[in-house]
VOGU-3710 file (C-alpha; in Angstrom, 3 decimals, decimal comma):
1> mlhtfiltll> 0,285/0,156/0,061  2,817/2,670/0,752  4,321/1,748/-2,526  0,902/2,336/-4,353  0,616/5,562/-2,209  4,053/6,978/-3,358  3,390/6,379/-6,797  0,019/8,221/-6,901  1,456/11,296/-4,941  4,000/11,474/-7,416
11> dyvkeiaeva> 1,260/11,392/-10,471  -0,712/13,926/-8,610  2,591/16,212/-7,979  3,426/15,850/-11,577  -0,249/16,907/-12,416  -0,613/19,903/-10,383  3,085/21,002/-11,273  2,254/21,059/-14,956  -0,871/23,652/-13,981  0,840/25,636/-11,599
21> vlgffvaglv> 4,100/26,684/-13,042  2,462/28,154/-16,332  -0,366/29,307/-14,217  1,604/31,355/-11,594  3,709/33,106/-14,478  0,579/33,917/-16,474  -1,094/35,340/-13,226  1,974/37,296/-12,683  1,816/38,858/-16,186  -2,162/39,858/-15,704
31> nayvrkeaii> -1,682/41,183/-12,026  1,128/43,349/-13,406  -0,530/44,691/-16,525  -4,208/44,931/-15,764  -5,427/47,953/-14,236  -7,641/47,350/-11,083  -8,857/50,605/-11,104  -10,476/50,214/-14,396  -12,146/47,112/-13,132  -13,339/48,832/-9,710
41> qhlgaggiks> -15,060/51,986/-11,496  -17,682/49,605/-13,207  -18,476/48,011/-10,146  -20,622/50,469/-8,547  -22,736/50,180/-5,481  -24,897/46,932/-6,475  -27,256/46,042/-8,772  -27,749/43,585/-11,715  -25,289/44,979/-13,915  -22,594/45,408/-11,060
51> nalasvvglv> -23,025/41,856/-9,558  -23,195/40,119/-13,169  -19,733/42,184/-13,980  -18,144/41,201/-10,603  -19,379/37,606/-10,920  -17,133/37,292/-14,617  -14,496/39,859/-14,375  -12,513/37,178/-12,555  -11,964/35,503/-15,851  -9,039/37,995/-16,459
61> tplcccsaip> -7,957/38,179/-12,702  -6,423/35,157/-11,719  -6,355/34,916/-7,955  -6,671/31,955/-5,799  -9,325/32,196/-3,078  -6,992/33,693/-0,054  -5,780/36,089/-3,128  -9,402/37,211/-3,701  -9,926/38,066/0,048  -8,095/41,129/0,328
71> talslyrqga> -8,619/41,936/-3,483  -12,710/41,780/-2,805  -12,236/43,739/0,463  -9,738/46,485/-1,593  -12,770/46,576/-4,305  -15,456/47,383/-1,410  -13,165/49,911/0,598  -12,433/52,019/-2,666  -16,659/52,129/-3,589  -17,999/48,770/-4,747
81> grgpaaafli> -21,048/47,875/-3,115  -21,297/44,716/-0,854  -23,001/42,711/-3,141  -20,497/43,126/-5,908  -17,573/42,527/-3,744  -19,009/38,950/-2,474  -20,074/38,111/-5,882  -16,205/38,747/-6,966  -14,972/36,942/-4,005  -16,842/33,913/-4,688
91> stpwfnfygl> -16,593/33,317/-8,366  -12,966/34,509/-8,993  -11,114/31,750/-7,573  -12,994/29,007/-10,424  -14,100/31,392/-13,013  -10,794/32,299/-14,324  -8,525/30,906/-16,701  -6,169/29,479/-14,297  -8,951/28,045/-12,171  -10,901/26,761/-15,136
101> gslavflgvr> -7,758/25,036/-16,831  -6,733/23,305/-13,338  -10,269/22,073/-13,060  -10,280/20,642/-16,691  -6,952/19,091/-15,952  -7,853/17,090/-12,781  -11,631/16,757/-13,092  -12,572/16,984/-16,910  -13,770/19,531/-18,977  -17,518/18,926/-18,384
111> vallvglssv> -16,995/19,107/-14,381  -14,888/22,105/-14,919  -17,543/24,085/-16,882  -19,991/23,154/-14,252  -18,012/24,275/-11,382  -17,216/27,595/-13,242  -20,642/28,129/-14,126  -22,166/27,400/-10,852  -19,545/29,672/-9,124  -21,019/32,350/-11,463
121> vvafltgiii> -24,526/31,710/-10,731  -24,212/31,331/-6,995  -21,874/34,586/-6,591  -24,293/36,496/-8,765  -27,269/35,788/-6,591  -25,389/36,084/-3,557  -24,825/39,378/-4,685  -28,105/40,556/-5,183  -29,429/38,813/-1,930  -27,189/41,045/-0,083
131> drfvpesvki> -27,796/44,124/-1,798  -31,376/43,462/-1,331  -31,033/42,719/2,773  -28,052/44,758/3,771  -28,254/48,654/3,001  -25,639/50,641/1,660  -26,301/53,897/3,726  -23,606/53,037/5,863  -20,155/51,554/5,118  -18,100/50,066/7,559
141> lpdiilaett> -14,681/50,641/7,021  -12,411/49,302/9,994  -9,124/50,158/10,050  -7,714/46,826/9,052  -4,711/45,760/6,995  -6,136/43,466/4,155  -2,778/41,503/4,310  -3,813/40,199/7,674  -5,622/37,136/5,770  -3,945/34,306/4,851
151> ceceagcgss> -1,734/35,925/2,086  1,966/36,404/2,799  2,482/39,370/0,190  2,937/42,199/2,216  0,758/44,539/-0,141  -1,746/42,032/-0,413  -2,387/39,661/-2,889  -4,739/41,678/-5,137  -1,801/44,158/-5,374  0,813/43,883/-7,906
161> cgtsaaagtg> 3,290/43,518/-4,902  5,693/46,255/-4,857  4,398/48,177/-7,849  1,666/51,004/-7,817  -0,980/50,949/-10,273  -0,110/53,265/-13,219  -1,993/56,484/-14,092  -3,947/56,793/-16,830  -7,187/55,212/-18,249  -7,853/52,003/-20,057
171> lidfrdhpak> -8,019/48,308/-18,886  -4,200/47,540/-19,677  -1,078/49,478/-18,758  1,463/48,855/-21,414  3,971/51,166/-19,541  7,741/50,349/-18,426  7,701/46,615/-19,237  11,144/45,624/-17,317  9,248/46,875/-13,947  6,102/45,055/-14,591
181> fraalrfmid> 7,798/41,999/-15,792  10,074/42,129/-12,372  6,671/42,700/-10,394  5,161/39,714/-12,471  8,077/37,561/-11,332  7,737/38,870/-7,906  3,952/38,232/-7,608  4,606/34,524/-9,287  6,859/33,777/-6,384  4,635/35,273/-3,798
191> lgkeiglwml> 1,636/33,427/-5,053  3,850/30,551/-4,833  4,553/30,893/-1,116  1,011/31,571/-0,538  -0,699/28,665/-1,672  2,137/26,179/-1,955  1,569/24,376/1,555  -1,920/24,396/0,775  -1,368/22,846/-2,562  0,840/20,438/-0,861
201> igvvlgalve> -1,517/19,254/1,601  -4,122/18,699/-1,105  -2,062/16,628/-2,929  -1,255/14,492/0,179  -4,794/14,006/0,895  -5,528/13,187/-2,637  -3,308/10,370/-2,494  -4,215/9,148/0,657  -7,967/9,087/-0,351  -7,010/7,300/-3,309
211> tfvpqsfftt> -4,749/4,718/-1,587  -6,689/3,927/1,587  -10,117/4,687/1,650  -12,231/1,932/-0,079  -14,644/2,833/-2,922  -17,586/0,995/-1,360  -17,648/3,868/1,188  -18,071/6,717/-1,067  -20,601/4,585/-3,658  -22,734/3,499/-0,493
221> ylggsrvlgl> -22,661/6,848/1,334  -21,590/9,594/-0,396  -22,143/8,895/-4,040  -24,765/9,509/-7,037  -27,814/11,655/-5,958  -27,712/10,685/-2,147  -28,412/13,737/0,185  -26,194/12,164/2,437  -23,353/13,012/0,419  -24,402/16,366/-0,377
231> laamalaaif> -24,894/17,184/3,314  -21,359/15,728/3,980  -20,144/17,724/1,419  -21,670/21,010/2,732  -20,068/20,293/6,106  -16,728/19,539/4,711  -16,958/22,682/2,809  -17,572/24,479/6,187  -14,824/23,005/8,331  -12,095/21,811/5,887
241> ytdslgslpw> -9,970/24,541/4,375  -7,523/24,159/1,668  -6,512/26,475/-1,044  -8,651/26,398/-4,441  -6,139/24,666/-6,394  -4,819/22,746/-3,576  -8,247/20,996/-3,137  -8,521/19,550/-6,508  -6,273/16,241/-5,855  -8,392/15,226/-3,263
251> vqsllhkglg> -11,600/16,113/-4,883  -10,654/14,196/-8,217  -9,886/11,058/-5,567  -13,397/11,457/-4,145  -14,978/11,532/-7,674  -12,978/8,454/-8,772  -14,315/6,670/-5,667  -17,978/7,733/-6,716  -18,495/11,082/-5,162  -21,644/12,823/-6,991
261> tgsamvllva> -20,659/15,555/-9,712  -23,043/18,081/-7,454  -21,543/17,103/-4,230  -18,060/17,992/-5,782  -19,182/21,027/-6,871  -20,457/22,079/-3,392  -16,913/21,193/-2,188  -15,435/23,245/-4,516  -17,302/26,239/-4,375  -18,487/26,519/-1,064
271> gvgtnistlg> -15,269/25,179/0,441  -13,545/28,713/-0,686  -16,321/30,523/0,105  -17,830/29,729/3,697  -14,605/28,803/5,899  -13,594/30,983/8,672  -10,913/32,529/6,398  -13,397/34,035/4,488  -15,975/34,795/6,643  -13,798/36,701/9,489
281> pitrsmgrrt> -12,538/39,436/7,099  -15,820/39,691/5,714  -17,332/39,949/8,977  -14,859/42,652/10,091  -15,169/44,549/6,726  -18,846/44,418/5,768  -20,317/43,636/9,225  -21,987/40,361/10,724  -25,120/40,740/9,025  -23,551/40,559/5,520
291> afiyatsvvi> -21,332/37,617/6,731  -24,494/35,865/7,829  -26,473/36,177/4,911  -23,201/35,635/2,751  -22,942/32,268/4,536  -26,465/31,132/4,298  -26,659/32,314/0,541  -23,632/30,357/-0,222  -24,635/27,208/1,301  -28,325/27,240/0,455
301> ltgvlgfsln> -27,567/27,849/-3,156  -24,695/25,536/-3,510  -27,050/22,955/-2,002  -29,778/23,548/-4,332  -27,336/23,571/-7,428  -25,591/20,237/-5,945  -28,460/18,373/-5,479  -29,897/19,198/-9,112  -26,457/18,183/-10,784  -26,146/15,123/-8,467
311> ilh> -29,792/13,836/-10,011  -28,823/15,108/-13,579  -25,118/13,664/-13,552
//
């Protein structure tokens, strides 16, 4: 069994390295060249348009879940509504070329699309619900440092880590390529430091599940459209935190063992949105009511979508 575990672990390390190295580099380039001010000005104070944009803007913002936390709070502190900031936080870890590519490599194209689209739907509806039930008349702007989250980049992982945003207009800033390239490399390294441990934990967990947990356990209790499997996925999502990319290996193992597609989606989407690392900063910045509605909305919406996907797939 130990020999099988080592071989499985090495296979997972190879798979995740192929995605991570290129992904980190491209993420650094996008982070250095895309002007975040141009994104912020379109998010407004809420509503359908702002929440829709916030739910899909992550496609060009390659951030992992803990990188998205300071970025989302920065959006809120700079004028975005609570709803759009929450929508950005939910969808960004999966609805970007980096996350979708990783999903496709580990879980297949079909599951990747289901998870990505589910994250957008949950994000958009959660943003609308927050806008509806939390008034924007008073903004809560405590004196906090965004880098107090799990991110290690001193400037916050949503920034370019050492370079200030360029003045001007437009989405892309093409000035000073040498400085931006250096900033991209710094961001790449910082992002690797930030999520490397979580990725390693996810790889080890995935290999352990694949090697030592019998398939009959998942097919009997957690597989297919069973409600028990969905509830277990929701519970795990709330208490078991890993980085979004780091969670892929063990979710892949669970799928191979018989976990339903919808339950896997719940683990991935709710897992990066309802843990204490996310809810703590939201509570401090946006208030307890927003955090409660945020968590409740994510759990209910992913539960409904997950149950539907388990039946259909």
